[in-house]
N, C-alpha and C positions, 0 to 999 in steps of 0.2 A: 356849858352848864355842868356842874359837878354831879356825878352819879353816885349812888349809895351802894356799897357792897353789902349784901344782906347775909347775915349769918344763917346757917342752915336751920338753927332752932327757931329763928324768927319766921322763916318761911313755913316751917312746919306748923306754927300756930295758926296760919291762915286756913288750915284744913278742918278746923274743929266742927263747923256747922254746915259744911257744904256736901250736897249729894252729887250724883252723877251729872255729867255735862248735858245729858239729855233729860227731858221731862219724864216723870214717872210713866206717862202714857204718851209716847211720841206719836206724831202724826203719821198717817199712812202715806208714804212717798215712794215714788219710783225714780229710776235713773233712765234718762233718755240720752241717746247719742245722735248728734246732728253733724252731717258733713258740712264743712265750710267750703262751698263750691267756688267762691270768688273772694279771696282774702282782701283784695284791693277795694272792692265795693261792698264787702261784708254781706255777701249773699249766702243763704243757708239752705240746705236740703231739708227733706222731711224728717222729723224726729222719729227715732226708733226706740221703742220701749224695751230695754234689755232685761228688766226685772219682772215687770208685769204680774204683780200679785198684790194681795192685801197685806199690809204690814210696812215696816220701816226698812227701806233700802236707801242708803244715803252715803255721803262723804266719799265720792269717787276720787280715785288717784290712778292716773295712767302709769304703767310700768312697761319694762321690756321694749322700749322704743315705740310704745303705742300698741304693742301686740296684746297687751293685757290691761285689765282695769281692776284695781282693788276697791272694795267697798265694804261698808258696815251694814249688817243685816240682822234684824231681830225676827226670829222664827217662832215656831210653836212653843219651844221651851222657855221663851221669854228672855233668853240670853242674847246679848249683842256679840256677834262673832264676825270675823273677817272672812270674806269670800273673794274669789277671783273670777272674773269674766274674761274669756279668751276670744279674740278676734281671729278670723272672721266667723268661725264656726258657732260661737255662742255658748260653748260649754261653760258651766258654772261649777266651781270647786270650792268646797269649804276648807279654808286653810287653818282655822283655829276652832277647836271645840273644847272649851274649858268650863269650869264652874264659875269663873269670873266673866265679866263683860269687858270687851275690848272695843275701842272706838278710834277714829281718826287714823286709819292706816296711811303711812307715809314712807316712801322709798328712802332708804338711807344712802349716804354718799357713795358707799362701795357698790351699790346696785345689787347686793346679794342678800340684803335683809330688808325688813320693813319694821318701822317703829309704830307703837300704838299707845294710847292712853288706856291703862287697865284699871277698872274699878274693882278693887280687891274686897275681900270678905268684910273688912272693917270699914269699907266705903272710902278708903284712901284712893286717890287718883294719881298714879305714878306712871312714869315713862318706861316702857319696856321695848325690847328688840327681839324679833323672831327671824330665823333664817327663812328665806323664800322657798328653799328646797325642803323645808321641814326640819324639826329638831327642837331642842330645849330653848326656852326664851332666856333672855338676860336682862336684869334690871339695869337701867342706864343711870338714873338719878335716884339715889336712895332716899334722901331727906327732902327733896324739893317737891312740894305738893301743896294744894291740889292743882295738878296740871289739867287744863281744859283742851288746849290745842298747841301744836308745835310746828316749827319749820327748821330744817337743818341749814346751818350757815356754812359749816365745813365739817370735817371728820369728827370733831369733838365739841363744837359749840352749837347751840340751838337758840332760837327765839321761841319764847314760851308765853302763852296766855295763862296767867295764874288767877284762879278764882279767888275772889275776896270782896271786901267792901272798902274801896272799889276794886274791880278787876284790874289787873296790871299786866303790862308787857315787860318781860325780863329776858336778859340774855344769860344763859347758863353754860357752864363749862363742865363737860362730862368727866374731864380729867381731874380738875380741882374740886368738883362737886360744889361750886359756889355760883351764885347768881347775882346779877346786877340789875337794878331797877332802871327801866328805860322810860316808861310812860304810864300814867294812870288813866282810868276810864277807857281802857282799850276794848276794841271789838274782837270778835273771834276769827276774823279773816286777815291773813297777811301773806303776801306773795313777793317773790323776787321781781324786780322791774327789769324788763328785757333791755339788754345793752348797757346796763349800769351795775355798779356794785352797791345797789340800793335796794332796800326792802320797803314795800308799801304796807301800811296797816291802817285800820279804822280807829279813830279816836272820837269818843262821844263828848260833845260840848254840852248838850242838854238832851232832854227827852225828844226834842223836835229837830235837833241839828247834830249831824256827825260829819266828820271830814275823813277823807283818805289822805294820809300823810306819807312822805318819804322819810326813810331813816338811813343815814350813811353809817354803815356798820363800823367803819374805821374811826370816824370822828364823833359818832353818836349825834350828829346834827339832824334835827327834825325840821322838815318844811311842809307846809300844807300844799296839797295838790288840787283837790276839788271836793266840793260837798257831795256826800252820797245822795242817791235818790232816797227821798224820805221813806222810811219804813223798810229799807233794804240795807244789808250790811255785807253781803257776799259779792266778790268780784273776781275777775281773772284778766290777765294781760295777754294780748296777742303779740307776736314777735315784732310787729311794726310799731309798737307803742300804743296801740288802741286798747282802751280799758273797757271791759264789758261788765254790766250789772243787769240783773233781772228784777222785774216787779210784775206781779200778776201773771199774765200770759206773754209778756213782752220782754224783749232784750233791748238794751240801750248801750250806746257807745260814747266815749269821750276821748279826746286827744289833747295833749298839751297845746295851749294857745286858744283852745275853744272855751266858750263861756257857759255853754249849756250841754246837757246830755241830749243825744238825738236817738230816736227810735230806729233800730236796724232790723228788728225781727218781731213778728207776731205769730205765736204758735197756738192761738185760741182755737183755730180750726182743727188742730191736731189733738185737742183735748188737754193741753197743759194749762195749769193754773198754779198760783202760789210758788213761782220759781224762786229758788234760794241759791244753793251752791252751784258753782260752775268750775269746770276743769278743762284745760286745753291740752290736747295731745302733744307730745314732743315735736312732731312734724308740723304742728299748727294747722292740721287739716280736719280735725275733729273737735267737737265741743261736747262735753258731758254736762247734762243739766239735771239737777234735782228739782222735781216738781210734784205737785199733787194732781194726779190725773182726774178728769171727770169720770165718775163711776156710773 
């Protein structure tokens, strides 16, 4: 299938009427960390609430080989900033404190920086990079906006969720500053598939039906994998090829060759509800879960 190379000015036009990727009043969410005590049988330990406060704590990203976790937090000043949680002690450090809001912290391929979506004073949403050790940020993509979410493919190319009507999935090159349209009606979650040079992403077929697809980065071939759980769009892969999604207080799993999602975890007794985002530690022994706790 032929792909379109989008001029920068055309991409810029998509930003005219879009606000930040989060709602004006985001839900009060916490981040829970769960030990995966038996990876073969998908047995989980008790969830530990590592943020435990009223307000928005979301978008977890493991770093430093699982010794740290980046996340987005909105505190008393109303700004979305990036924080770091350190294991095992539980120290929480604010990494960014700016007049803008930053979302979606993502470790860069060099392991020394993290990239974010910054909502700037004029409401532009562009991709920036910050040193993990501290220092001045760098704008990665000057004219490609409004970016909602992103995934690094290599040192200079990224998969982007671009807000628009419809939302689109694009591959951008930070060197050439150009982007290529991959798919329309894309969802916000996309992940590398373990053991493959493939990326998985959600594509919405209708209000009632969405699919998780695979994308071959080299050939751009797209293949359907499985329907999402209705009402859910966030997922994560385990190293053995198991795919996880959450809904309500429960976790579900799917593997290639299976026809249905199966329940593998119920965290209602621990007070978790409205599970959304999931993140797997590099060692595959911990799962970060974003949920709304019973208050």
